[in-house]
N, C-alpha and C positions, 0 to 999 in steps of 0.2 A: 254169515254174509249167505247166501242162495250161490250153489253152484250155477243159477242159469246167470246170475248176475254177473259174476265170476269169470264165466264163459262171453260173453253173448258179444257178441258183433255192433257196432252203431258208426254211422257216419257224419263224420263232422262237416260241416257245411263252412269254409271262410266267407272274410269278408269282401274278395274274391270271385267270392263265386264256386269255389274248387273242390270237390267233395274229395272227403277220404275216410275207407275202410279200415275202423280199431278194432283192442279188442280197451273192453274199456276198463282192466287189470286196475294199470300205472294211476288214470287219475282215479279218484276221489271225489273230487263235485260226479263223476260223468257211474262216477259205482253207487253215487247215493239216489241222484234223478231213474237209475232204471231198481236199483233197491224198491223203489218212492215210489214207481210208475210216471215216471213225470217225462219220463223218454223217449221220446217219439222215433219216424226211422230215421228221422236226421236235425242233430243242434245244431245248428247256426250258433257260432263263434265268429268275435268281433277282430282275426288276429289273422294278419295272411296264408298266404299258401306257403312261399316258403317262410316262415315261423313256423308254420302247422308240421310240414316236411320234418322236418330239423326236431321238434317234441317228439314225430314218430320213431325219428332212426335213433331218440340214445331212448323211448322204450320202448321199444322193441331189441335194443339192445341190451336193456337189462333186465328186461326179459326171456330173450337166450341165456342170456349167463344165467337166470338164479332159476328154469330149467335146465340147468347139464346136472346128469346126478353122476356128479365130476371128482375121484379120487381124489385131487387134487386141484383143495382150497385155496392154496393159498395162488396157482397159478391163478385164476378163478379169478382170485383178488386183484392184483396185479395185469391179466388183463379188461377188468373192469377200469383202474386206474390207469391203463392206458388211453385206455382207445375215452375215457372221459380229460385224462392231459390236452390228448387231440381235438375233443370234439369242441372244448373249447376254444380255438385258437380262432374267433372270429374277431370280425368288426365291435367293436363296446355299444354301436346303436344293437346287432343284432339281438348279443346280450342279453339287454335290452331291454329289449324285443322278447326272447322267448324264456324273460323273468317272471313281465309281465302276463304271456299265455299263461307258463305252467304257475304261477298261483289264482290265475283266474282256473284253472284245471286242477288243482290243492295239487298238483306234484312232487311232494314232499321232497327226494331227494333228487330232482331237476331246477330247482329253488335253490336249498341249500349248494348244490353246485355254481348256481350262476352266482351267487350272491360269493361265495371264496372268488372264483375267477374276475369280479371285481372290487373284491378287498385286494386281489393278489395287484391289481394292477393299476392298483393307487396307491398301496404301502410305500413310505419314503419316498413323498409326493409334496411340490409344497399346493397351494390351493389351487393358487395360476395354472398346477399340471394337473392337479388334478381338476382345476372349471376345463379346462381342455379336455382329457376323455371321455368325459360324461357330459360333452355340450352343456355344458352350465354359464347362461351369461349373467357377469361376477355385471349383478343392478347398486352393488352398492359405491357411495359417495369414496373418493378419498377422506372426507374428512368420518365421517360411518364405519367405513373402514379400520381406523386409525382409534374407534370410541371398541370398535368390538374389538381390537388389538391390548384396548387398556385394560377391560371388562371382562377378559380372559387370554391374563396374562401368564398365566398359569401351565395352558395349552401350548404355549412357542416357547418355552422353555429346556 
């Protein structure tokens, strides 16, 4: 990859028409757009400014920590773990929005963090609790639900 693509600033325009100037480093999608010369001055993305702001916050912190020339790598790792733990203390709807945007922008570490956050939230929960956490409507009739339990009895043991 050329130096110009790793340091180039790009402007993202949110679905609610707010603009954000960012470094392209963390987003593989933007990185490839720049390398292929597909990126104009402004790239529209179909997400809210609140979602993009959170993604930029995450990317800046991770970029900042990776640039530190710190002799204490353990401290840097712990600082990032602490940041990530605080970062995911968000409403599940916001986590899902960030996950969709991170997937669109191809920011692997953020995708992994969001999936882990969701997994942690639903671990050891009943199907009803999971539906509530993830805002999923139960569209199965009682008969269909009973049939699903019978067909997948092994999963409920």
